[in-house]
C-alpha positions in Angstrom: 0.0 0.1 0.0 1.4 3.2 -0.9 1.2 6.9 -2.0 1.0 10.5 -1.3 -0.3 10.4 2.6 -0.1 14.1 2.4 0.8 13.7 6.4 4.2 15.1 8.2 4.9 12.9 11.4 8.2 11.9 13.0 6.7 8.4 12.6 8.8 8.9 8.9 10.0 12.2 9.0 13.1 13.4 11.4 12.2 16.9 10.5 8.7 16.7 11.4 7.6 18.8 14.5 4.7 16.7 15.7 2.8 13.5 15.3 -0.8 14.2 14.4 -3.6 11.7 15.3 -3.8 10.6 11.3 -0.5 9.3 11.4 -1.4 7.0 14.5 -4.7 6.4 12.5 -2.7 5.5 9.3 -0.3 3.2 10.8 -3.0 1.4 12.9 -4.9 0.8 9.9 -1.8 -0.7 8.3 -1.1 -2.9 11.0 -4.7 -4.3 10.9 -4.1 -5.2 7.1 -0.4 -6.8 8.0 1.4 -4.0 6.8 4.4 -2.1 8.1 5.7 1.1 7.3 8.2 0.3 4.9 12.1 2.1 5.3 13.9 2.9 2.0 17.9 2.2 2.0 18.4 5.8 2.1 16.0 7.5 3.9 15.3 11.0 2.7 13.0 13.0 1.6 10.2 12.7 -0.9 8.7 16.0 -1.8 10.5 19.2 -2.8 8.6 22.4 -2.6 8.9 24.3 -5.9 8.9 27.6 -3.5 12.4 27.6 -2.1 11.0 28.3 1.3 9.2 25.3 2.9 12.0 22.2 3.6 11.9 19.3 1.7 9.5 16.5 3.3 8.7 13.3 3.7 4.8 12.7 3.0 4.7 10.0 0.1 5.3 6.6 1.8 5.2 2.5 1.3 3.7 0.5 3.6 4.7 -3.7 2.7 3.8 -6.8 4.3 5.1 -7.3 8.0 6.6 -11.1 7.2 8.7 -9.9 4.0 9.3 -6.6 5.2 13.1 -7.6 5.4 13.3 -9.4 2.3 11.9 -6.0 0.2 14.1 -3.8 -1.4 12.8 0.1 -0.9 14.2 3.1 -2.7 13.6 6.9 -3.1 14.5 7.0 -7.0 15.4 10.6 -7.8 16.0 9.8 -11.1 12.0 9.3 -12.1 11.4 12.5 -10.5 11.8 15.3 -13.0 9.9 18.0 -13.2 7.7 17.2 -10.2 8.1 18.2 -6.9 7.6 14.3 -5.7 10.0 11.9 -5.8 8.7 8.0 -6.5 9.3 5.4 -3.8 10.7 2.1 -6.0 10.4 -1.2 -4.5 11.7 -4.5 -5.8 9.5 -7.5 -4.9 11.3 -11.3 -5.2 8.7 -13.4 -6.8 8.6 -17.3 -6.4 7.6 -19.0 -9.7 4.7 -21.4 -9.0 4.7 -25.0 -10.4 0.9 -25.7 -11.5 0.8 -29.3 -11.1 -1.8 -31.5 -12.4 -2.3 -35.7 -11.7 -4.1 -37.6 -14.6 -4.0 -41.0 -15.4 -2.1 -41.7 -19.1 -1.1 -44.3 -21.1 1.9 -44.2 -24.0 1.2 -44.3 -27.2 2.1 -47.8 -29.0 3.3 -49.0 -25.6 2.5 -52.9 -24.1 -0.4 -51.2 -21.6 -2.4 -49.8 -24.6 -2.1 -53.3 -26.2 -3.3 -54.7 -22.8 -5.9 -52.1 -22.6 -7.4 -52.9 -25.8 -7.3 -56.5 -25.3 -9.4 -56.0 -22.0 -12.1 -54.0 -23.5 -11.9 -56.3 -26.6 -13.0 -59.1 -24.4 -15.1 -57.0 -21.9 -17.2 -56.2 -25.0 -17.5 -59.3 -26.3 -18.7 -60.7 -23.0 -22.1 -58.2 -23.3 -22.9 -59.9 -27.1 -26.9 -61.4 -25.4 -27.8 -58.8 -23.9 -31.1 -57.4 -24.7 -31.5 -53.8 -26.0 -35.5 -53.6 -26.6 -36.3 -50.8 -24.6 -34.9 -47.6 -23.2 -33.9 -49.2 -19.9 -32.0 -51.9 -21.3 -29.8 -49.8 -23.9 -29.0 -47.5 -21.0 -28.1 -51.2 -19.1 -25.7 -51.9 -21.8 -24.4 -48.7 -22.3 -23.4 -48.7 -18.1 -21.8 -51.7 -18.4 -19.7 -50.9 -21.0 -18.5 -47.6 -19.8 -17.8 -49.9 -16.3 -15.8 -52.1 -18.7 -13.5 -49.5 -20.2 -13.4 -47.7 -17.0 -12.0 -50.8 -15.3 -9.6 -51.7 -17.7 -7.9 -47.8 -17.8 -7.3 -48.2 -14.5 -6.2 -51.3 -14.7 -3.2 -50.1 -17.6 -2.9 -46.4 -17.3 -0.6 -45.0 -14.8 -0.6 -41.7 -12.9 1.3 -38.9 -14.3 1.7 -35.2 -13.2 1.4 -32.6 -15.9 2.9 -29.1 -15.2 4.0 -25.8 -17.1 7.0 -27.6 -18.1 5.7 -30.7 -19.2 7.0 -31.7 -22.7 5.3 -34.4 -25.0 8.4 -36.0 -26.0 9.9 -36.5 -22.5 10.4 -40.2 -21.3 11.3 -42.2 -18.8 15.4 -42.0 -19.6 14.6 -38.8 -19.2 13.4 -38.8 -15.8 16.2 -41.0 -14.8 19.3 -39.5 -15.9 17.9 -35.9 -14.4 17.4 -37.5 -10.9 20.9 -39.2 -11.4 22.4 -35.9 -12.0 20.1 -34.0 -9.1 21.6 -36.8 -7.0 25.3 -36.5 -8.1 25.7 -33.1 -10.1 28.5 -34.4 -11.6 29.3 -32.7 -15.5 28.9 -36.5 -16.7 25.7 -37.4 -15.5 24.7 -33.8 -16.7 25.5 -35.1 -20.3 24.1 -38.1 -20.2 20.9 -36.3 -19.3 21.1 -34.2 -21.9 22.1 -36.8 -24.4 18.8 -38.7 -23.5 16.2 -35.7 -23.6 18.4 -35.3 -27.8 17.7 -39.0 -28.0 13.7 -38.9 -27.0 13.3 -35.5 -28.6 14.5 -37.3 -32.3 12.6 -40.3 -31.7 9.3 -38.6 -30.7 9.6 -35.7 -33.4 10.5 -38.7 -36.4 7.9 -40.9 -35.2 5.2 -37.3 -35.5 6.7 -36.6 -39.1 6.0 -40.0 -40.2 2.7 -40.4 -38.9 1.9 -36.7 -40.5 3.5 -38.4 -44.0 1.6 -41.4 -43.8 -1.8 -39.9 -43.2 -1.0 -37.5 -46.2 0.1 -40.5 -48.3 -3.0 -42.3 -47.4 -5.5 -39.7 -48.2 -3.7 -38.3 -51.3 -3.8 -35.2 -53.3 -5.8 -36.1 -56.1 -8.4 -38.0 -53.8 -8.8 -34.7 -52.1 -9.5 -32.9 -54.7 -11.9 -35.0 -56.6 -13.8 -35.2 -53.4 -13.9 -31.4 -53.0 -14.8 -31.1 -56.9 -17.7 -33.9 -56.4 -19.2 -32.2 -53.1 
C-alpha cells in the first residue's frame, strides 16, 4: 500500500515537529492489514517544494507485508522525479515461480499397456453380446456396462502422471532417470547423459510425428482430396 498521504509525522520524517492523530490512525490501519511502514535503504525526503522556502519533507509512504518486509528493497528514486515535486518510491519484490501440477492417468502410445488395455476392453465388450436392448432401460443398462468395462480397463493399465507448465510431449522415462541421477550427483558426466537422453527422446518423438503426418497425407492422397472437393 503506498501513495501520497500528505501527512508529516515524526514516525517517518525526522524533520517533522509533531505526530498528528492521522499518522497514528494510518499506522494502526496498516497494522490491521498486516502491513508495516517500509523504510528506504537510503532514507530521505520524498517531496521537494518549488517555493524554496518550505523544507523538503516525507509524505510519500509505502507499507509492505510484515512477514516480507526484511526481504523487500525500498528506494527513493530521484531519477524518476523529473520536473515533479514528488520523488517516487520503488520497491523490488522477489517473485517465486509457481508450478501448477496436474495429476491424471495416461498411457503411452504404441505401448504394451495400450495393447493390454485394448485386449481387456475387447474381451469385456464381447461378453456383453446377447444382452437385450429392446427398451430405453435395457439400452441404458448396456451402455452403463460398457462404460464400466472401459473404465476398469483404463484403471488397470494406465498410470498416474503429473503435468506442469514445463511438461514436454517428448519426455520419456530415460529423461526422468538421467535427470534424477544428475540431481543426486551434480556431476558434469551425468549432466551430459541427461542432455543426451533428451536429445534422443526428441529425435524419436518428432521422427514418429513426421512419419505419422507423412503417412496420413499419403493415405489421403492429393488427387483423392481434390476429387472429393470437386464432387462435393
